N, C-alpha and C positions, 0 to 999 in steps of 0.2 A: 502493499499500498505507498510506504513511504518514497518508492521509487519514482512515482509520477505525481504524487500530488504536494502542492505548496502552498503554505499559509502565509498570508501576507496582513499585517496590522497598519491600518492608517493613524494617524495621530490622535483620534477623537476618543477612544475607549481603550488603550493598550492594556489596561489591568484585565478587562473580558478577554481579550486576545490571547493575552498569555494564559489564562485559564481554561482557554479552548485547546491552546496549543498543548497544556499539560496534561489535559485528558485525553486528548489523541496521542500524546507521546511523539509527537511532530514539531521540530523547533519551528520559531517563524523566521521567515527568509528576510535578512535585514534588506530595510529600505531607507533610502535618505530622503526626508521630506525637510523642505526650509522655505521659507517664504523671502522674498526680495524686499528692499527698501519700499519701494511702491505698491507692496499687497499681494505682488503674483506668488502662487505658489508653484514650488520644482519639486517635482520626485523623481527619484532614480532606483531601480530595482538593483540591487548589490550582486544577485547570483542569475543563473541561467533558469527560464523557466520554460524553454522550448519544449514543445509537446508535453507540458504540465498541465493538469487541471488545477487552476488557481482559485482559492477561495480568499476574497479580499474581505476581511471583517472590520467593520467602519461604520457607525452608526451615523448619519447625517443630522446629529445633535447641534445645540447651541456652540458658536456661532454657527448657525446653520449654513449660510453663503460659504464660509470657507472650507466647512466639512464637506459640503456636496462638491466643491469645486476639488478638493483633494482627492474625491473618489472618482470624480469623472477623469483627473489627469494621472492616477494611479491605473485605472482601467485601461486608458489610452497607452501608459507605457508597457503594459503588458501585453495589449494586442498588439502593438509593434516589436515586443519581443518574441511572438510566434509562440505565446502561450495557445496550447490547445481548445482549452474551454474555460472561462471565467464567470464563477459564480459571485456574486455579491451579497455577503452576510450584511443586511443592515439591520441590525436589532432594534434601531428607533428610525422610522421613516420620517424625516422632517418635510414640511409641506403637506403633511397629510390632511390639515384640518382645512386647507384650501381646495375641497374635492369637488364644488358646483357652484353656478352662479346663485348667490342670493340676491342679488339687485343687477340690473342693467350696467353693460360697459365693466362689468368684473372679468378677470381671468379666472380660470381653472388651472391653479398653479400647479397640484399634484399631477393633473396630467401632462403637464410641460416637462415637470422634473421625471417623469416615468420616461418621457421620449428621449431626454437627455442621457438617461442612464442607457437605455436601450441603444440609443445610436452610437454612444462611447463604445460598446462593443461586450456588454455582460449579456452572457447566455440564460443567466438563471438569477432569481432575485430570493431570498430567503429572508423573512423577516418575522416579527411579533407584533401582533395585535394593532393593524393598521386601523386607523382612527373609523374607517368604514370598509367594509368588506369590500365595496363596489371599485376600491382604488385598484385590486386586482386586474379589472378588465382595462385599465388604462395601458396595460402591457399587453406586449404579444410575444411575450416569450415567459416561459413557467414563473409562476410566484408562489411559494410556499408562505402562506400567512398563516403563522402558527400562533396558538393560543395559550400565554402565559398561565392563565387563572388557575389550571389545575395544580401548578406549582405552588404558585402565591398562596392557595390557600390551605397548603401543610400546617402551617402555623397556626392556623383558625381552627384545626379540626378538634382541638381538645375543648373547645367552648361550647358552653351548653345555653340553650334559650337563645340563637342568635337569629337575627332578621338581616337578611340581606337589603342594602338600601340603593337605589339608584337614584344618581342626582338630577337625572333628568329622563324623559319619555325614552330617548333615541338610545341609553343604556339599558332598556328592559331586557334586550334579548343577552347581553352580559350578563346582568344580576341573574336572569334564570338558569343560567349555565352553574354560576357559583353557588346558588339555592339547592341546586340539586346535588351538587358535591356534596354541601355541608348539610343537605335534608333540612332546608330553612325556609320559611315563608320569607317572602320580599315585600318592600314597601318603595313607594315612588315619592319624590318630592317634586311638587310643583312649583315650578319657579318663573319669574317674568324677568325680562330685560328692558326697564322703562328707559335706559341709558345705554350706549355702547358699551362693553366692557363692565357695567354695573348689574350684578344679579340680585334680586329681590326676593328671597322664599316668601311664597304664599300660602302652601298647603301641605300636608303629609298624608298621602294615602295609604293605609295600611296600619297594623297594631307596632309600636314601638315601645310602648310605656313598659320598663321592668324588663327590657331585653338589651342583650347585647347587641349592638348597631355596628354591620361592615359597611361602609361606604364604598361602593366596586365603581372605578372608572378605568380607561383606558391610559390616561394622563393627568398629572397633578403638576399644573403651571404656576399660577400666581398663589394658589392655596385659597384664594377669597372664597371661592364657591364651595369648596371643602369646609372651611371654617364656618361658614355662615350656615351651612346645612348640618354641622355638630352642634353649633348654639341650638337652631331649632328644634333638633331631636332631642337634646338637654331639655330644653324648657317643656318638651312632652313626656318627660319623665323616662327617657333612656338611660340605661346603665353605662356601660364604658362603651366608647365609640372608636372605632378601628378604621382608619383611612385604608384602601389597598388599591392600588394602582400599577401599571405596568411600567410606565415611563415617568420617571423624575425630572421634569423638566425645569421645574424649580427657578422660575423666573421673577423679577422684580422683589415683591415684598413677600415670599413664598415663605421664608424662614419664620419672619413674624406673625404671618398668619396659621402657619402649622404649629406654631407656640401656644396656640390658643388653648386654654385649660379644658376645652371642651373636649380637646379630642386627645384620647390616650396612647394610641401607636400609629404609626404610619408604615404602611408594608408596602416595599417597592422593588423591583428587579434590579438587575445590572446592566439594562441595555445602554444607560447613559451614565457618563462618570460623573458623581457628585463631588464638588470641590469642598475642602475641608469646612471652608468659610460658611457653606451652607449647610452642613450637617446637624441634625438634633440628636440629643440621646434617645426620644422617642421612634428615631427612624430607622427601622429595620430592613436590611437590603438581602434578597433571595437571589441567590445566582441561577442564570438559565446556561452557565457555560457548560455543564455536563450535558444537559439536553440538547444544545447545538452541536456540541461535537460528535453526540450519535447520529443527528442529523445528516452532518458532514459526511460521516462514514458511509450514510445509507445512499447518499446522493451520488459517493464516489463508486461506490459497488453497484450500483445500480439495484439496490434492495427495495422491495415496498416500503411504503410509509407504515409501515407495522406498529405495533403495540410497544414501547417501550417503557413504560411504567407500569408496574401492576402491585395493586394495593389488595387490602385484605377484602374490601366491598366493592371496589370497581378497577377497572383498567382504562388507562387514559392514552387515546391514540396519538401520534404524531403530529395530527391536525387538531390535536387539541381536544376533540369530542370524547365526551364519557359516555359509557357505554357498560350496560350491568356484566359484571365478572362471569365465565362460565363455571 
């Protein structure tokens, strides 16, 4: 396997790439990445990749424009170096929230980014929890959009009396999946946006009084919505409130918002590297590296995307969907 497979890490989340590398027992191929004084990005692959299947592990996380350009430049370098196949492992897909026209004269930037990545020379995409599943349709190459929720749910398995809470109607499908894993009911927070970027919680639909509430979402960004929801749940008699999100973007005042006393714990994955200055003791990071390593093995060896995690009561497929164990 090691003779024709190459792992490359961009600069966006080298710690995650190193964990994947260690899980596979394959060292990362050295790459020189630097930025010129005018801001241009330069990338140089320091070993031959001719005839290899190359996996580029690189989220397009903040600063999104820089990391996206770095990915495109790395892929172009690999294509020109005669790599046989290039799989972009993009744990977090930036621009995913710009997936449609909400009003006239707006771009669909997620589609534009998909076209750029495909045109650069990527043959396959691996990512986690796209903001909406339909983004897969923006590509004309295979896209493995994996669900991190079954792995993120493991620290929650010991809780009793849990209600899974979705912060908006759009996340109901995600909440139902987590509720199935935890054998828990769901609740919906009905919210309104009277001003752009400002969210006002209006109502909670479902039973939360006296229950541990897990607020599930794909992204925790500023944390304003999460803190607002947690306070509302507390006001309605909820016990401990836990935030569970795949991607810890943590922009703006996220640290201050998540420090709110209504929030007991924040569970996120390591798809995005969290700087030390944004960390809080209540943030618990769950790694997806081993999961990613097994997926890379299956892609390289041409195996079906079969079951990789078998628990006592369930089995979780590589596409993230749960089903009853035999």
